C-alpha positions, -999 to +999 in steps of 0.1 A: +120+048-378+108+082-369+121+099-337+086+103-321+080+066-325+114+058-310+106+080-280+072+063-277+088+028-276+114+040-251+088+055-228+066+024-231+096+002-223+104+023-192+068+021-180+066-017-186+099-021-168+086-001-138+055-023-137+075-055-139+099-043-112+070-039-089+063-076-090+075-099-063+088-129-081+094-162-062+127-176-074+118-212-063+084-213-080+084-241-105+087-230-141+060-241-165+068-270-189+084-259-221+054-268-244+032-247-222+057-218-221+057-219-259+019-216-260+021-186-236+046-169-259+024-175-289-007-161-270+012-130-260+022-124-296-012-131-314-041-127-289-065-102-304-078-088-271-042-082-261-035-064-294-065-041-286-050-033-252-017-024-269-036+000-291-050+017-260-014+022-248-005+038-282-036+060-279-025+072-244+011+078-257-003+099-285-025+118-260+007+126-239+025+138-270-005+161-278-005+175-243+033+182-245+029+200-278+010+228-262+043+240-246+058+245-281+052+276-303+025+274-330+031+288-365+001+293-388-002+306-423-033+326-430-043+340-464-073+359-474-085+373-508-117+394-508-140+410-534-166+435-522-195+454-538-214+481-521-212+488-484-207+520-465-191+551-480-177+584-468-190+614-488-165+643-492-179+676-507-148+684-526-167+702-554-188+723-530-156+734-512-134+742-542-155+749-573-164+785-561-127+794-556-117+778-588-144+798-607-131+831-593-095+822-602-106+812-637-124+846-641-093+864-630-071+845-654-095+853-683-094+890-674-057+889-677-059+873-711-049+838-700-069+807-704-089+792-675-068+765-657-089+752-628-115+725-638-147+719-620-145+691-593-172+667-584-181+658-549-164+625-538-179+593-524-152+570-509-161+533-503-149+518-471-146+484-487-121+479-515-133+462-546-107+435-541-079+430-516-057+403-501-039+397-468-013+369-464+005+365-431+024+342-408+013+341-372+035+328-344+020+321-310+040+310-279+024+304-245+044+321-217+023+313-187-005+286-189-007+264-158-034+243-173-009+229-199+014+214-173-015+199-154-027+184-186+007+169-193+007+153-158-028+138-164-017+124-198+015+110-183-004+093-155-030+080-180-002+064-201+012+048-170-022+035-161-027+020-196+007+004-195+000-012-162-034-024-174-017-039-205+007-058-182-022-070-160-039-083-191-008-101-202-006-118-169-042-127-169-038-141-205-010-163-193-031-177-165-060-184-188-037-202-212-023-223-183-059-231-172-071-239-207-041-261-214-045-282-183-082-286-188-074-299-223-048-323-207-074-334-182-100-341-210-074-359-232-064-381-203-101-388-195-107-399-231-077-423-230-089-437-197-125-443-209-112-458-242-091-483-221-121-490-199-143-494-229-120-521-243-121-540-210-159-538-206-164-549-242-142-579-236-161-586-205-194-584-224-180-609-250-170-633-224-203-631-205-223-636-237-202-667-244-209-680-209-246-674-212-246-691-246-230-722-230-254-720-200-225-713-177-239-679-165-273-663-162-287-636-185-284-609-159-246-611-160-246-602-197-272-575-192-250-559-165-220-560-189-241-544-216-251-516-192-215-510-183-205-508-220-233-482-226-222-462-196-186-461-206-195-452-241-216-422-228-187-411-206-163-414-235-185-391-256-188-366-228-150-366-223-145-362-261-168-332-260-150-316-231-117-322-249-129-305-281-143-276-261-110-271-242-090-273-275-113-247-291-109-223-262-072-227-261-069-221-298-092-191-294-068-176-269-039-182-293-059-167-323-056-200-343-082-221-361-103-237-334-096-272-346-058-269-345-044-299-327-028-293-293+004-312-286+000-332-254+023-328-225+046-358-218+033-379-189+066-379-171+070-341-175+035-335-163+042-357-133+074-339-125+057-305-127+029-316-104+054-331-080+074-299-080+042-279-072+034-304-044+068-297-027+071-260-032+067-237-003+037-214-006+051-178-006+038-153+019+030-128-008+003-102-009-017-085-036+001-051-032+022-058-064-007-064-087-006-044-119-043-037-115-035-016-084-008+002-102-032+010-131-059+023-107-033+043-087-021+060-119-057+066-129-063+083-096-033+105-102-047+113-136-080+123-121-061+145-095-042+162-123-074+168-142-088+185-111-057+207-110-061+215-147-097+227-141-085+248-111-057+262-132-081+276-158-092+301-132-058+318-135-048+342-163-027+331-193-001+350-210+011+344-246+034+361-271+019+366-306+039+378-336+026+380-371+039+395-403+029+395-440+017+415-469-016+434-475-030+453-505-049+449-537-023+427-553+003+402-542+033+424-540+059+433-514+075+466-506+067+498-488+031+502-479+024+465-483+047+446-458+038+447-422+047+430-388+032+432-354+040+417-320+017+414-290+016+402-255-018+387-250-033+384-215-064+363-212-082+361-179-118+350-177-136+368-149-171+352-152-183+322-171-217+315-156-203+290-131-191+267-159-157+261-143-173+256-109-194+228-124-164+213-142-144+214-110-172+196-091-173+169-117-135+165-116-135+161-078-162+135-081-141+116-106-112+118-083-131+104-053-146+077-075-111+067-086-101+064-049-131+043-041-124+020-071-088+016-059-099+007-024-125-017-036-102-034-061-075-038-034-100-057-012-111-078-041-075-087-050-068-096-014-098-119-014-088-134-047-053-141-033-067-158-002-090-180-023-062-189-047-039-198-018-065-219-001-074-236-034-037-244-040-033-258-005-063-281-008-053-293-043-017-300-032-029-320-002-053-340-024-026-350-049-009-375-026-042-390-015-053-393-052-020-411-060-025-435-031-061-442-042-050-449-078-022-472-067-045-492-044-072-495-071-046-506-096-033-533-073-068-544-064-077-547-101-046-568-108-056-592-080-092-595-092-081-601-127-057-628-116-085-644-095-108-642-126-082-660-147-080-687-121-118-690-121-121-676-085-139-643-094-169-636-114-174-609-140-194-586-116-164-585-093-141-577-122-164-549-134-166-534-100-128-534-097-125-519-132-149-491-123-130-484-091-098-482-110-113-460-137-127-437-110-093-436-092-074-428-124-098-400-133-096-386-098-058-385-101-059-368-134-085-343-122-066-336-090-033-331-109-050-307-133-067-289-104-033-285-088-017-270-119-047-247-125-046-236-088-009-229-092-015-207-122-042-188-103-019-184-073+008-172-096-016-147-111-030-135-078+004-130-061+024-121-092+050-147-083+068-150-116+078-123-141+062-122-175+082-132-206 
């Protein structure tokens, strides 16, 4: 494993640890049932949208590494080979300057009986461009003073913290969505079972009523009423099955599994224990100050502030050290006349850019103010969400006891009516009414229990009550 990747994982772990430490866990908040916790773990491992958010964190970490790299020296290899034809020349009249003197000297030598020694010289035309040449060099550049670099690093670091907080916020949101989808599936499964049980009873009632009509012991309207009840329960059963399949598909979608993958149901006793624990827990007096969304927006505002500082820093001069060395000449050789080295201190200070920096600074300040407004608006939205979640949980918890009493009363009433029917003291209409009341009470209890569990997940999400796995 490469050292930069290890540093990235270490930095990400620190950031996620800081985000988790900012939460306000409630130690007495009931833990989710084990099957549901397993589904949450699977979603955190395989959810595609969460994987996309993780890639955004990796991108922010790479951006921070890039910003830090500007502090380090830069070494470049530059090589050039050129061929030239034509171009400007320098004319030197060597023949015009020397041929007269050479001619006089030759005449003197001939008069002395010696041969002429000085040849005639042509005028010279020297090309400024060589026919072919090369230059190969290494260039080292080291920034010495560049305030925009440090501000850029601050912006990238704040951006990484913002993306890490946003990732944690999405993980918490995903957990709440898995909880809600799971309990909606549980509610739909229970509704299917209740309607199937009711369908068996109304079909038996229809059979009995038809037998009574056939033996002239009841009128036709009784059988028609039973048929209508059977049709109604069948339709309700189909609707419940549809809701169950939709809930299963959405939960599997969150888990990145085939949509038809079966969902293991929660044990009835365990579901009752969990709902009972939620009904007894004290509602914590938490606020939305620990939400990861606020942390992400606060870090985004810090990044905007650092960007503004980086634009302002570009108004200052920069100082860099530049050193280069290599070889020059018509061939690739080293030695005297070919090797060279040069060092420079380079000062760069833009004095006028047509108001470009001023416009960039105005845009950066607008982005900074916009980030502040977004933070304030989100804080209000999260406070409102927390208030709604707390009220919803309070109402759902109050309704659970009432729903249980209603179910118990309806069950006892149905048992009494069924006993009276067996003794011939109650007609089928009374039995069907009692059965409908019981079915409605059982469904109401299931819906109320699921609503309580969903409200608990939303309150946990809104108040960051429990740490993430």
